[in-house]
A tleap script that builds the chain and sets N, CA, C and O, in Angstrom:
source leaprc.protein.ff14SB
mol = sequence {
  NMET LYS ASN SER TYR LEU PHE SER THR LEU
  THR ASN LYS CYS PRO ARG CYS ARG GLU GLY
  LYS LEU PHE THR SER SER ASN PRO TYR ASP
  LEU SER ASN ILE THR LYS MET ASN ASP HIE
  CYS PRO VAL CYS GLY GLN PRO THR GLU ILE
  GLU VAL GLY PHE TYR TYR GLY THR GLY TYR
  VAL SER TYR ALA LEU THR VAL ALA TYR PHE
  VAL SER MET PHE VAL ALA TRP LYS VAL LEU
  ILE GLY MET THR TRP GLU LEU GLU ASP ASN
  ARG MET PHE TYR TRP LEU GLY THR THR ILE
  PHE LEU LEU ILE LEU LEU GLN PRO ILE LEU
  MET ARG LEU SER ARG SER ILE TRP LEU GLY
  TRP PHE VAL SER TYR ASN LYS HIE TRP LYS
  ASN GLU PRO LEU GLU TYR ASN GLU ARG MET
  ASP GLU LYS MET LYS GLU CILE
}
set mol.1.N position { -65.730 186.457 67.376 }
set mol.1.CA position { -65.597 187.113 68.665 }
set mol.1.C position { -66.835 187.955 68.982 }
set mol.1.O position { -67.274 188.012 70.130 }
set mol.2.N position { -67.395 188.608 67.962 }
set mol.2.CA position { -68.533 189.489 68.197 }
set mol.2.C position { -69.766 188.728 68.674 }
set mol.2.O position { -70.586 189.290 69.399 }
set mol.3.N position { -69.913 187.482 68.292 }
set mol.3.CA position { -71.069 186.687 68.702 }
set mol.3.C position { -70.760 185.785 69.895 }
set mol.3.O position { -71.518 184.854 70.167 }
set mol.4.N position { -69.679 186.036 70.604 }
set mol.4.CA position { -69.335 185.187 71.736 }
set mol.4.C position { -70.154 185.566 72.965 }
set mol.4.O position { -70.668 186.680 73.068 }
set mol.5.N position { -70.265 184.622 73.889 }
set mol.5.CA position { -71.002 184.865 75.127 }
set mol.5.C position { -70.360 185.996 75.920 }
set mol.5.O position { -71.057 186.872 76.431 }
set mol.6.N position { -69.044 185.980 76.024 }
set mol.6.CA position { -68.344 186.991 76.811 }
set mol.6.C position { -68.549 188.385 76.225 }
set mol.6.O position { -68.828 189.328 76.965 }
set mol.7.N position { -68.414 188.526 74.918 }
set mol.7.CA position { -68.588 189.831 74.279 }
set mol.7.C position { -70.019 190.343 74.444 }
set mol.7.O position { -70.228 191.513 74.766 }
set mol.8.N position { -71.000 189.473 74.225 }
set mol.8.CA position { -72.391 189.919 74.340 }
set mol.8.C position { -72.753 190.263 75.783 }
set mol.8.O position { -73.552 191.170 76.014 }
set mol.9.N position { -72.187 189.563 76.748 }
set mol.9.CA position { -72.458 189.874 78.149 }
set mol.9.C position { -71.812 191.193 78.544 }
set mol.9.O position { -72.444 192.021 79.199 }
set mol.10.N position { -70.575 191.394 78.157 }
set mol.10.CA position { -69.876 192.631 78.513 }
set mol.10.C position { -70.457 193.858 77.825 }
set mol.10.O position { -70.355 194.966 78.353 }
set mol.11.N position { -71.060 193.681 76.664 }
set mol.11.CA position { -71.664 194.805 75.952 }
set mol.11.C position { -73.172 194.895 76.177 }
set mol.11.O position { -73.848 195.683 75.516 }
set mol.12.N position { -73.702 194.100 77.099 }
set mol.12.CA position { -75.122 194.118 77.475 }
set mol.12.C position { -76.042 193.869 76.291 }
set mol.12.O position { -76.982 194.624 76.044 }
set mol.13.N position { -75.758 192.810 75.574 }
set mol.13.CA position { -76.599 192.411 74.437 }
set mol.13.C position { -77.514 191.265 74.861 }
set mol.13.O position { -77.256 190.584 75.853 }
set mol.14.N position { -78.567 191.067 74.110 }
set mol.14.CA position { -79.540 190.003 74.368 }
set mol.14.C position { -78.836 188.642 74.324 }
set mol.14.O position { -78.075 188.386 73.391 }
set mol.15.N position { -79.068 187.770 75.299 }
set mol.15.CA position { -78.398 186.467 75.280 }
set mol.15.C position { -78.941 185.509 74.218 }
set mol.15.O position { -78.253 184.561 73.839 }
set mol.16.N position { -80.157 185.738 73.737 }
set mol.16.CA position { -80.741 184.836 72.738 }
set mol.16.C position { -80.171 185.094 71.347 }
set mol.16.O position { -79.752 184.154 70.671 }
set mol.17.N position { -80.149 186.359 70.908 }
set mol.17.CA position { -79.652 186.677 69.566 }
set mol.17.C position { -78.259 187.303 69.599 }
set mol.17.O position { -77.563 187.322 68.583 }
set mol.18.N position { -77.852 187.811 70.749 }
set mol.18.CA position { -76.565 188.478 70.950 }
set mol.18.C position { -76.389 189.701 70.056 }
set mol.18.O position { -75.270 190.072 69.702 }
set mol.19.N position { -77.519 190.322 69.696 }
set mol.19.CA position { -77.468 191.516 68.857 }
set mol.19.C position { -78.205 192.702 69.475 }
set mol.19.O position { -77.701 193.824 69.436 }
set mol.20.N position { -79.383 192.474 70.041 }
set mol.20.CA position { -80.199 193.566 70.564 }
set mol.20.C position { -79.691 194.097 71.886 }
set mol.20.O position { -79.122 193.360 72.691 }
set mol.21.N position { -79.903 195.392 72.103 }
set mol.21.CA position { -79.484 196.030 73.356 }
set mol.21.C position { -80.480 195.721 74.462 }
set mol.21.O position { -81.691 195.777 74.248 }
set mol.22.N position { -79.966 195.393 75.649 }
set mol.22.CA position { -80.831 195.104 76.787 }
set mol.22.C position { -81.352 196.381 77.440 }
set mol.22.O position { -82.487 196.409 77.914 }
set mol.23.N position { -80.547 197.428 77.472 }
set mol.23.CA position { -80.893 198.650 78.191 }
set mol.23.C position { -81.327 199.750 77.224 }
set mol.23.O position { -80.860 199.811 76.087 }
set mol.24.N position { -82.217 200.609 77.684 }
set mol.24.CA position { -82.719 201.683 76.839 }
set mol.24.C position { -81.645 202.725 76.562 }
set mol.24.O position { -81.616 203.312 75.481 }
set mol.25.N position { -80.781 202.956 77.511 }
set mol.25.CA position { -79.681 203.909 77.339 }
set mol.25.C position { -78.367 203.127 77.341 }
set mol.25.O position { -78.160 202.256 78.186 }
set mol.26.N position { -77.497 203.433 76.410 }
set mol.26.CA position { -76.220 202.726 76.360 }
set mol.26.C position { -75.204 203.306 77.336 }
set mol.26.O position { -74.141 202.718 77.533 }
set mol.27.N position { -75.505 204.439 77.946 }
set mol.27.CA position { -74.613 205.070 78.915 }
set mol.27.C position { -74.954 204.592 80.327 }
set mol.27.O position { -76.032 204.909 80.831 }
set mol.28.N position { -74.060 203.834 80.980 }
set mol.28.CA position { -74.369 203.367 82.338 }
set mol.28.C position { -74.371 204.492 83.369 }
set mol.28.O position { -74.873 204.303 84.477 }
set mol.29.N position { -73.828 205.643 83.034 }
set mol.29.CA position { -73.804 206.755 83.976 }
set mol.29.C position { -74.967 207.722 83.786 }
set mol.29.O position { -74.982 208.797 84.385 }
set mol.30.N position { -75.940 207.350 82.959 }
set mol.30.CA position { -77.201 208.080 82.860 }
set mol.30.C position { -78.046 207.606 84.039 }
set mol.30.O position { -78.836 206.670 83.912 }
set mol.31.N position { -77.872 208.256 85.178 }
set mol.31.CA position { -78.390 207.741 86.438 }
set mol.31.C position { -79.914 207.641 86.491 }
set mol.31.O position { -80.445 206.850 87.270 }
set mol.32.N position { -80.623 208.416 85.690 }
set mol.32.CA position { -82.086 208.313 85.705 }
set mol.32.C position { -82.565 207.053 84.979 }
set mol.32.O position { -83.687 206.601 85.210 }
set mol.33.N position { -81.740 206.486 84.118 }
set mol.33.CA position { -82.105 205.276 83.364 }
set mol.33.C position { -81.107 204.145 83.584 }
set mol.33.O position { -80.895 203.318 82.697 }
set mol.34.N position { -80.501 204.110 84.757 }
set mol.34.CA position { -79.395 203.180 84.990 }
set mol.34.C position { -79.798 201.712 84.839 }
set mol.34.O position { -79.033 200.917 84.292 }
set mol.35.N position { -80.977 201.348 85.315 }
set mol.35.CA position { -81.411 199.950 85.210 }
set mol.35.C position { -82.646 199.796 84.323 }
set mol.35.O position { -83.263 198.731 84.314 }
set mol.36.N position { -83.011 200.823 83.591 }
set mol.36.CA position { -84.191 200.733 82.729 }
set mol.36.C position { -83.859 199.884 81.505 }
set mol.36.O position { -82.981 200.219 80.710 }
set mol.37.N position { -84.584 198.782 81.379 }
set mol.37.CA position { -84.336 197.836 80.298 }
set mol.37.C position { -85.495 197.860 79.306 }
set mol.37.O position { -86.622 198.219 79.647 }
set mol.38.N position { -85.188 197.468 78.076 }
set mol.38.CA position { -86.254 197.264 77.102 }
set mol.38.C position { -87.122 196.109 77.577 }
set mol.38.O position { -86.611 195.147 78.150 }
set mol.39.N position { -88.443 196.193 77.345 }
set mol.39.CA position { -89.325 195.087 77.733 }
set mol.39.C position { -89.002 193.822 76.955 }
set mol.39.O position { -89.058 192.715 77.490 }
set mol.40.N position { -88.664 194.000 75.692 }
set mol.40.CA position { -88.307 192.888 74.807 }
set mol.40.C position { -87.057 193.294 74.033 }
set mol.40.O position { -86.791 194.480 73.840 }
set mol.41.N position { -86.311 192.315 73.603 }
set mol.41.CA position { -85.151 192.592 72.756 }
set mol.41.C position { -85.645 193.237 71.468 }
set mol.41.O position { -86.559 192.707 70.836 }
set mol.42.N position { -85.068 194.363 71.061 }
set mol.42.CA position { -85.528 195.023 69.841 }
set mol.42.C position { -85.229 194.229 68.571 }
set mol.42.O position { -85.780 194.539 67.515 }
set mol.43.N position { -84.372 193.217 68.649 }
set mol.43.CA position { -84.011 192.443 67.468 }
set mol.43.C position { -84.808 191.150 67.383 }
set mol.43.O position { -85.425 190.878 66.353 }
set mol.44.N position { -84.809 190.341 68.451 }
set mol.44.CA position { -85.446 189.014 68.382 }
set mol.44.C position { -86.744 188.901 69.179 }
set mol.44.O position { -87.459 187.909 69.038 }
set mol.45.N position { -87.063 189.883 70.005 }
set mol.45.CA position { -88.310 189.854 70.748 }
set mol.45.C position { -88.252 189.113 72.068 }
set mol.45.O position { -89.294 188.944 72.702 }
set mol.46.N position { -87.093 188.665 72.516 }
set mol.46.CA position { -86.953 187.955 73.787 }
set mol.46.C position { -87.324 188.883 74.939 }
set mol.46.O position { -86.761 189.972 75.053 }
set mol.47.N position { -88.273 188.466 75.807 }
set mol.47.CA position { -88.594 189.302 76.972 }
set mol.47.C position { -87.377 189.422 77.896 }
set mol.47.O position { -86.661 188.446 78.119 }
set mol.48.N position { -87.156 190.605 78.421 }
set mol.48.CA position { -86.014 190.793 79.308 }
set mol.48.C position { -86.367 190.509 80.757 }
set mol.48.O position { -85.486 190.158 81.541 }
set mol.49.N position { -87.615 190.650 81.131 }
set mol.49.CA position { -88.035 190.275 82.481 }
set mol.49.C position { -88.887 189.025 82.352 }
set mol.49.O position { -90.061 189.089 81.990 }
set mol.50.N position { -88.283 187.903 82.652 }
set mol.50.CA position { -88.925 186.608 82.434 }
set mol.50.C position { -90.071 186.382 83.413 }
set mol.50.O position { -91.090 185.794 83.049 }
set mol.51.N position { -89.915 186.837 84.636 }
set mol.51.CA position { -90.981 186.717 85.619 }
set mol.51.C position { -90.879 187.878 86.592 }
set mol.51.O position { -89.877 188.592 86.628 }
set mol.52.N position { -91.919 188.054 87.368 }
set mol.52.CA position { -91.947 189.148 88.334 }
set mol.52.C position { -90.831 188.933 89.363 }
set mol.52.O position { -90.688 187.838 89.909 }
set mol.53.N position { -90.058 189.959 89.619 }
set mol.53.CA position { -88.964 189.865 90.583 }
set mol.53.C position { -87.768 189.082 90.081 }
set mol.53.O position { -86.950 188.620 90.877 }
set mol.54.N position { -87.658 188.927 88.781 }
set mol.54.CA position { -86.596 188.102 88.199 }
set mol.54.C position { -85.204 188.599 88.573 }
set mol.54.O position { -84.305 187.789 88.799 }
set mol.55.N position { -85.014 189.884 88.642 }
set mol.55.CA position { -83.673 190.435 88.843 }
set mol.55.C position { -83.261 190.557 90.311 }
set mol.55.O position { -82.214 191.137 90.599 }
set mol.56.N position { -84.050 190.030 91.241 }
set mol.56.CA position { -83.616 190.030 92.640 }
set mol.56.C position { -82.346 189.198 92.816 }
set mol.56.O position { -81.540 189.483 93.701 }
set mol.57.N position { -82.164 188.190 91.998 }
set mol.57.CA position { -80.986 187.334 92.088 }
set mol.57.C position { -79.701 188.006 91.654 }
set mol.57.O position { -78.613 187.483 91.897 }
set mol.58.N position { -79.815 189.169 91.011 }
set mol.58.CA position { -78.599 189.845 90.567 }
set mol.58.C position { -77.782 190.370 91.743 }
set mol.58.O position { -76.608 190.705 91.582 }
set mol.59.N position { -78.384 190.443 92.906 }
set mol.59.CA position { -77.633 190.848 94.092 }
set mol.59.C position { -76.495 189.885 94.382 }
set mol.59.O position { -75.413 190.303 94.796 }
set mol.60.N position { -76.735 188.597 94.166 }
set mol.60.CA position { -75.692 187.593 94.378 }
set mol.60.C position { -74.575 187.740 93.352 }
set mol.60.O position { -73.397 187.609 93.685 }
set mol.61.N position { -74.947 188.012 92.109 }
set mol.61.CA position { -73.952 188.189 91.053 }
set mol.61.C position { -73.135 189.454 91.331 }
set mol.61.O position { -71.911 189.446 91.200 }
set mol.62.N position { -73.805 190.526 91.710 }
set mol.62.CA position { -73.118 191.772 92.011 }
set mol.62.C position { -72.171 191.602 93.197 }
set mol.62.O position { -71.070 192.152 93.206 }
set mol.63.N position { -72.605 190.843 94.187 }
set mol.63.CA position { -71.747 190.568 95.343 }
set mol.63.C position { -70.491 189.809 94.912 }
set mol.63.O position { -69.388 190.142 95.344 }
set mol.64.N position { -70.652 188.800 94.069 }
set mol.64.CA position { -69.504 188.021 93.588 }
set mol.64.C position { -68.557 188.894 92.771 }
set mol.64.O position { -67.339 188.774 92.902 }
set mol.65.N position { -69.101 189.767 91.933 }
set mol.65.CA position { -68.258 190.677 91.153 }
set mol.65.C position { -67.501 191.641 92.060 }
set mol.65.O position { -66.342 191.960 91.795 }
set mol.66.N position { -68.145 192.104 93.122 }
set mol.66.CA position { -67.504 193.027 94.055 }
set mol.66.C position { -66.382 192.334 94.822 }
set mol.66.O position { -65.314 192.915 95.015 }
set mol.67.N position { -66.615 191.098 95.260 }
set mol.67.CA position { -65.569 190.352 95.953 }
set mol.67.C position { -64.388 190.109 95.019 }
set mol.67.O position { -63.236 190.264 95.425 }
set mol.68.N position { -64.664 189.732 93.776 }
set mol.68.CA position { -63.591 189.518 92.805 }
set mol.68.C position { -62.812 190.817 92.566 }
set mol.68.O position { -61.589 190.792 92.426 }
set mol.69.N position { -63.508 191.929 92.522 }
set mol.69.CA position { -62.860 193.229 92.347 }
set mol.69.C position { -61.943 193.537 93.530 }
set mol.69.O position { -60.796 193.941 93.338 }
set mol.70.N position { -62.452 193.344 94.773 }
set mol.70.CA position { -61.641 193.627 95.952 }
set mol.70.C position { -60.405 192.731 96.012 }
set mol.70.O position { -59.318 193.207 96.339 }
set mol.71.N position { -60.554 191.458 95.706 }
set mol.71.CA position { -59.416 190.542 95.733 }
set mol.71.C position { -58.392 190.925 94.673 }
set mol.71.O position { -57.193 190.944 94.951 }
set mol.72.N position { -58.849 191.231 93.463 }
set mol.72.CA position { -57.904 191.604 92.404 }
set mol.72.C position { -57.205 192.922 92.732 }
set mol.72.O position { -56.016 193.068 92.450 }
set mol.73.N position { -57.909 193.874 93.314 }
set mol.73.CA position { -57.278 195.131 93.711 }
set mol.73.C position { -56.260 194.908 94.827 }
set mol.73.O position { -55.206 195.543 94.850 }
set mol.74.N position { -56.581 194.005 95.747 }
set mol.74.CA position { -55.636 193.707 96.827 }
set mol.74.C position { -54.358 193.082 96.275 }
set mol.74.O position { -53.254 193.478 96.647 }
set mol.75.N position { -54.515 192.105 95.388 }
set mol.75.CA position { -53.352 191.446 94.800 }
set mol.75.C position { -52.530 192.445 93.986 }
set mol.75.O position { -51.304 192.471 94.095 }
set mol.76.N position { -53.190 193.258 93.181 }
set mol.76.CA position { -52.464 194.251 92.376 }
set mol.76.C position { -51.730 195.251 93.265 }
set mol.76.O position { -50.582 195.594 92.986 }
set mol.77.N position { -52.373 195.720 94.326 }
set mol.77.CA position { -51.746 196.676 95.232 }
set mol.77.C position { -50.571 196.038 95.957 }
set mol.77.O position { -49.522 196.660 96.122 }
set mol.78.N position { -50.749 194.805 96.384 }
set mol.78.CA position { -49.687 194.092 97.113 }
set mol.78.C position { -48.470 193.873 96.219 }
set mol.78.O position { -47.333 194.037 96.660 }
set mol.79.N position { -48.712 193.502 94.955 }
set mol.79.CA position { -47.600 193.238 94.034 }
set mol.79.C position { -46.930 194.537 93.602 }
set mol.79.O position { -45.702 194.622 93.584 }
set mol.80.N position { -47.712 195.538 93.258 }
set mol.80.CA position { -47.146 196.771 92.709 }
set mol.80.C position { -46.589 197.722 93.773 }
set mol.80.O position { -45.529 198.316 93.572 }
set mol.81.N position { -47.273 197.869 94.874 }
set mol.81.CA position { -46.882 198.861 95.876 }
set mol.81.C position { -46.342 198.207 97.139 }
set mol.81.O position { -45.451 198.746 97.795 }
set mol.82.N position { -46.880 197.051 97.472 }
set mol.82.CA position { -46.486 196.389 98.708 }
set mol.82.C position { -47.347 196.897 99.851 }
set mol.82.O position { -47.800 198.042 99.845 }
set mol.83.N position { -47.565 196.033 100.827 }
set mol.83.CA position { -48.433 196.416 101.928 }
set mol.83.C position { -48.098 195.539 103.117 }
set mol.83.O position { -47.838 194.346 102.957 }
set mol.84.N position { -48.102 196.112 104.296 }
set mol.84.CA position { -47.942 195.343 105.520 }
set mol.84.C position { -49.191 195.541 106.364 }
set mol.84.O position { -49.992 196.437 106.098 }
set mol.85.N position { -49.353 194.723 107.359 }
set mol.85.CA position { -50.535 194.797 108.208 }
set mol.85.C position { -50.272 195.580 109.494 }
set mol.85.O position { -51.031 195.467 110.457 }
set mol.86.N position { -49.214 196.362 109.511 }
set mol.86.CA position { -48.904 197.177 110.682 }
set mol.86.C position { -49.703 198.472 110.620 }
set mol.86.O position { -49.895 199.038 109.544 }
set mol.87.N position { -50.163 198.937 111.767 }
set mol.87.CA position { -50.975 200.152 111.798 }
set mol.87.C position { -50.170 201.406 111.477 }
set mol.87.O position { -50.741 202.413 111.058 }
set mol.88.N position { -48.860 201.361 111.667 }
set mol.88.CA position { -48.032 202.518 111.352 }
set mol.88.C position { -47.889 202.708 109.841 }
set mol.88.O position { -47.595 203.808 109.374 }
set mol.89.N position { -48.096 201.644 109.090 }
set mol.89.CA position { -47.975 201.699 107.632 }
set mol.89.C position { -49.335 202.068 107.043 }
set mol.89.O position { -50.287 201.295 107.146 }
set mol.90.N position { -49.428 203.231 106.435 }
set mol.90.CA position { -50.714 203.730 105.936 }
set mol.90.C position { -51.088 203.181 104.563 }
set mol.90.O position { -52.165 203.500 104.061 }
set mol.91.N position { -50.242 202.369 103.941 }
set mol.91.CA position { -50.542 201.863 102.598 }
set mol.91.C position { -51.826 201.033 102.568 }
set mol.91.O position { -52.541 201.026 101.565 }
set mol.92.N position { -52.117 200.331 103.676 }
set mol.92.CA position { -53.344 199.541 103.730 }
set mol.92.C position { -54.573 200.461 103.661 }
set mol.92.O position { -55.557 200.127 103.001 }
set mol.93.N position { -54.522 201.590 104.324 }
set mol.93.CA position { -55.642 202.524 104.312 }
set mol.93.C position { -55.770 203.228 102.964 }
set mol.93.O position { -56.877 203.524 102.515 }
set mol.94.N position { -54.629 203.494 102.320 }
set mol.94.CA position { -54.670 204.054 100.978 }
set mol.94.C position { -55.294 203.063 100.001 }
set mol.94.O position { -56.075 203.448 99.131 }
set mol.95.N position { -54.946 201.785 100.149 }
set mol.95.CA position { -55.541 200.750 99.295 }
set mol.95.C position { -57.049 200.704 99.502 }
set mol.95.O position { -57.815 200.683 98.539 }
set mol.96.N position { -57.468 200.690 100.759 }
set mol.96.CA position { -58.895 200.596 101.062 }
set mol.96.C position { -59.650 201.808 100.516 }
set mol.96.O position { -60.708 201.655 99.905 }
set mol.97.N position { -59.117 203.004 100.731 }
set mol.97.CA position { -59.775 204.212 100.232 }
set mol.97.C position { -59.848 204.250 98.713 }
set mol.97.O position { -60.882 204.600 98.143 }
set mol.98.N position { -58.752 203.891 98.062 }
set mol.98.CA position { -58.726 203.869 96.594 }
set mol.98.C position { -59.694 202.834 96.041 }
set mol.98.O position { -60.416 203.096 95.079 }
set mol.99.N position { -59.702 201.668 96.651 }
set mol.99.CA position { -60.574 200.587 96.181 }
set mol.99.C position { -62.042 200.948 96.342 }
set mol.99.O position { -62.840 200.697 95.440 }
set mol.100.N position { -62.404 201.521 97.455 }
set mol.100.CA position { -63.805 201.903 97.680 }
set mol.100.C position { -64.212 203.036 96.741 }
set mol.100.O position { -65.316 203.015 96.196 }
set mol.101.N position { -63.341 204.023 96.545 }
set mol.101.CA position { -63.639 205.119 95.630 }
set mol.101.C position { -63.868 204.599 94.210 }
set mol.101.O position { -64.836 204.983 93.554 }
set mol.102.N position { -62.977 203.727 93.739 }
set mol.102.CA position { -63.139 203.175 92.385 }
set mol.102.C position { -64.369 202.274 92.288 }
set mol.102.O position { -65.012 202.219 91.239 }
set mol.103.N position { -64.702 201.568 93.372 }
set mol.103.CA position { -65.904 200.734 93.367 }
set mol.103.C position { -67.167 201.588 93.213 }
set mol.103.O position { -68.100 201.200 92.509 }
set mol.104.N position { -67.192 202.728 93.862 }
set mol.104.CA position { -68.341 203.630 93.725 }
set mol.104.C position { -68.457 204.108 92.282 }
set mol.104.O position { -69.562 204.204 91.748 }
set mol.105.N position { -67.321 204.410 91.647 }
set mol.105.CA position { -67.349 204.832 90.250 }
set mol.105.C position { -67.764 203.695 89.312 }
set mol.105.O position { -68.407 203.939 88.291 }
set mol.106.N position { -67.402 202.456 89.653 }
set mol.106.CA position { -67.725 201.299 88.810 }
set mol.106.C position { -69.115 200.720 89.059 }
set mol.106.O position { -69.576 199.874 88.294 }
set mol.107.N position { -69.780 201.161 90.109 }
set mol.107.CA position { -71.055 200.544 90.491 }
set mol.107.C position { -72.108 200.533 89.381 }
set mol.107.O position { -72.762 199.503 89.218 }
set mol.108.N position { -72.317 201.594 88.613 }
set mol.108.CA position { -73.307 201.510 87.526 }
set mol.108.C position { -72.962 200.440 86.492 }
set mol.108.O position { -73.851 199.761 85.977 }
set mol.109.N position { -71.686 200.291 86.191 }
set mol.109.CA position { -71.266 199.267 85.232 }
set mol.109.C position { -71.493 197.880 85.815 }
set mol.109.O position { -71.962 196.984 85.113 }
set mol.110.N position { -71.165 197.691 87.093 }
set mol.110.CA position { -71.353 196.386 87.738 }
set mol.110.C position { -72.829 196.015 87.853 }
set mol.110.O position { -73.183 194.841 87.742 }
set mol.111.N position { -73.694 197.008 88.075 }
set mol.111.CA position { -75.128 196.730 88.156 }
set mol.111.C position { -75.649 196.203 86.822 }
set mol.111.O position { -76.394 195.224 86.783 }
set mol.112.N position { -75.259 196.847 85.745 }
set mol.112.CA position { -75.699 196.397 84.421 }
set mol.112.C position { -75.079 195.059 84.051 }
set mol.112.O position { -75.748 194.203 83.472 }
set mol.113.N position { -73.825 194.875 84.376 }
set mol.113.CA position { -73.155 193.621 84.077 }
set mol.113.C position { -73.792 192.465 84.831 }
set mol.113.O position { -73.941 191.379 84.273 }
set mol.114.N position { -74.168 192.672 86.078 }
set mol.114.CA position { -74.806 191.598 86.839 }
set mol.114.C position { -76.173 191.238 86.256 }
set mol.114.O position { -76.556 190.068 86.267 }
set mol.115.N position { -76.906 192.216 85.753 }
set mol.115.CA position { -78.184 191.902 85.091 }
set mol.115.C position { -77.964 191.131 83.798 }
set mol.115.O position { -78.709 190.201 83.488 }
set mol.116.N position { -76.953 191.512 83.053 }
set mol.116.CA position { -76.646 190.826 81.803 }
set mol.116.C position { -76.208 189.386 82.055 }
set mol.116.O position { -76.621 188.478 81.334 }
set mol.117.N position { -75.384 189.174 83.062 }
set mol.117.CA position { -74.942 187.818 83.421 }
set mol.117.C position { -76.129 186.986 83.885 }
set mol.117.O position { -76.284 185.837 83.471 }
set mol.118.N position { -76.964 187.559 84.743 }
set mol.118.CA position { -78.121 186.833 85.291 }
set mol.118.C position { -79.078 186.399 84.184 }
set mol.118.O position { -79.531 185.254 84.172 }
set mol.119.N position { -79.384 187.289 83.269 }
set mol.119.CA position { -80.286 186.944 82.169 }
set mol.119.C position { -79.648 185.895 81.263 }
set mol.119.O position { -80.337 185.011 80.754 }
set mol.120.N position { -78.344 185.988 81.062 }
set mol.120.CA position { -77.638 185.023 80.221 }
set mol.120.C position { -77.634 183.621 80.787 }
set mol.120.O position { -77.494 182.654 80.037 }
set mol.121.N position { -77.787 183.488 82.107 }
set mol.121.CA position { -77.859 182.154 82.717 }
set mol.121.C position { -79.196 181.478 82.459 }
set mol.121.O position { -79.282 180.251 82.476 }
set mol.122.N position { -80.231 182.258 82.220 }
set mol.122.CA position { -81.569 181.688 82.068 }
set mol.122.C position { -82.070 181.677 80.627 }
set mol.122.O position { -83.022 180.963 80.313 }
set mol.123.N position { -81.455 182.442 79.763 }
set mol.123.CA position { -81.845 182.482 78.350 }
set mol.123.C position { -80.645 182.021 77.534 }
set mol.123.O position { -79.575 182.628 77.582 }
set mol.124.N position { -80.837 180.950 76.793 }
set mol.124.CA position { -79.708 180.411 76.036 }
set mol.124.C position { -79.646 181.004 74.627 }
set mol.124.O position { -80.645 181.467 74.077 }
set mol.125.N position { -78.454 180.973 74.073 }
set mol.125.CA position { -78.208 181.486 72.731 }
set mol.125.C position { -78.821 180.547 71.692 }
set mol.125.O position { -78.723 179.326 71.808 }
set mol.126.N position { -79.452 181.134 70.683 }
set mol.126.CA position { -80.037 180.356 69.592 }
set mol.126.C position { -79.537 180.965 68.287 }
set mol.126.O position { -79.977 182.041 67.883 }
set mol.127.N position { -78.607 180.259 67.630 }
set mol.127.CA position { -78.043 180.821 66.402 }
set mol.127.C position { -79.054 180.838 65.265 }
set mol.127.O position { -78.837 181.519 64.264 }
set mol.128.N position { -80.157 180.102 65.397 }
set mol.128.CA position { -81.216 180.087 64.388 }
set mol.128.C position { -82.440 180.871 64.867 }
set mol.128.O position { -83.568 180.514 64.529 }
set mol.129.N position { -82.234 181.924 65.641 }
set mol.129.CA position { -83.338 182.662 66.230 }
set mol.129.C position { -84.236 183.310 65.179 }
set mol.129.O position { -85.413 183.551 65.450 }
set mol.130.N position { -83.712 183.597 63.988 }
set mol.130.CA position { -84.529 184.216 62.939 }
set mol.130.C position { -85.588 183.255 62.417 }
set mol.130.O position { -86.683 183.678 62.047 }
set mol.131.N position { -85.269 181.964 62.386 }
set mol.131.CA position { -86.178 180.960 61.838 }
set mol.131.C position { -87.008 180.250 62.900 }
set mol.131.O position { -88.017 179.625 62.574 }
set mol.132.N position { -86.605 180.335 64.149 }
set mol.132.CA position { -87.310 179.648 65.230 }
set mol.132.C position { -87.967 180.679 66.136 }
set mol.132.O position { -87.276 181.489 66.754 }
set mol.133.N position { -89.289 180.657 66.222 }
set mol.133.CA position { -89.978 181.634 67.076 }
set mol.133.C position { -89.727 181.336 68.558 }
set mol.133.O position { -89.291 180.245 68.926 }
set mol.134.N position { -90.012 182.326 69.385 }
set mol.134.CA position { -89.886 182.137 70.822 }
set mol.134.C position { -90.859 181.069 71.301 }
set mol.134.O position { -92.004 181.009 70.854 }
set mol.135.N position { -90.392 180.234 72.210 }
set mol.135.CA position { -91.290 179.252 72.813 }
set mol.135.C position { -92.063 179.949 73.925 }
set mol.135.O position { -91.509 180.741 74.688 }
set mol.136.N position { -93.363 179.635 74.000 }
set mol.136.CA position { -94.170 180.236 75.046 }
set mol.136.C position { -93.781 179.620 76.378 }
set mol.136.O position { -93.592 178.408 76.485 }
set mol.137.N position { -93.666 180.447 77.369 }
set mol.137.CA position { -93.348 180.008 78.708 }
set mol.137.C position { -94.331 180.690 79.641 }
set mol.137.O position { -94.596 181.882 79.490 }
set mol.138.N position { -94.880 179.955 80.607 }
set mol.138.CA position { -95.891 180.569 81.467 }
set mol.138.C position { -95.310 181.727 82.270 }
set mol.138.O position { -96.059 182.582 82.743 }
set mol.139.N position { -94.003 181.771 82.431 }
set mol.139.CA position { -93.396 182.883 83.155 }
set mol.139.C position { -93.443 184.159 82.335 }
set mol.139.O position { -93.263 185.244 82.888 }
set mol.140.N position { -93.682 184.065 81.019 }
set mol.140.CA position { -93.756 185.249 80.166 }
set mol.140.C position { -95.188 185.709 79.984 }
set mol.140.O position { -95.441 186.609 79.183 }
set mol.141.N position { -96.123 185.126 80.696 }
set mol.141.CA position { -97.536 185.459 80.569 }
set mol.141.C position { -97.771 186.895 81.045 }
set mol.141.O position { -97.345 187.264 82.140 }
set mol.142.N position { -98.435 187.687 80.241 }
set mol.142.CA position { -98.697 189.095 80.579 }
set mol.142.C position { -99.584 189.214 81.818 }
set mol.142.O position { -99.494 190.203 82.545 }
set mol.143.N position { -100.432 188.229 82.063 }
set mol.143.CA position { -101.315 188.277 83.244 }
set mol.143.C position { -100.521 188.178 84.527 }
set mol.143.O position { -100.962 188.676 85.563 }
set mol.144.N position { -99.353 187.542 84.483 }
set mol.144.CA position { -98.531 187.388 85.682 }
set mol.144.C position { -97.950 188.718 86.133 }
set mol.144.O position { -97.636 188.878 87.312 }
set mol.145.N position { -97.799 189.680 85.220 }
set mol.145.CA position { -97.262 190.979 85.595 }
set mol.145.C position { -98.230 191.760 86.454 }
set mol.145.O position { -97.822 192.651 87.199 }
set mol.146.N position { -99.523 191.434 86.360 }
set mol.146.CA position { -100.535 192.145 87.116 }
set mol.146.C position { -100.589 191.692 88.574 }
set mol.146.O position { -101.091 192.415 89.435 }
set mol.147.N position { -100.080 190.518 88.844 }
set mol.147.CA position { -100.165 189.955 90.199 }
set mol.147.C position { -99.142 190.588 91.108 }
set mol.147.O position { -99.064 190.240 92.287 }
savepdb mol mol.pdb
quit
């Protein structure tokens, strides 16, 4: 279980070795370092930023996570409390206010999770990472960071 894709993604571990920490601070509510990542995995050396602007795509992942959150909160509220679409019934507004408040509290976690998911889609797990060195990729070229 500890070396599974789901566990390593949820705990923000490197997708290649599933051991090294992706972020410099393990606290997602350390707002000054919320998205600050290690340049390379401290365990296997996998670069965390594969190319310039690599994490722009995490907006799509974050959007999908937010939609899934809103739908699950709606279903849970509807099943547990019940809700009608009449304006006289304030339960819909209570649901909306509660959901938005909790989303604001969850946003640092969702930001990190979306980065972890995004990186995991492009870097595959290698159970023999200790014996197999990283393959050179032109996207990891240090000169590209200067452009």
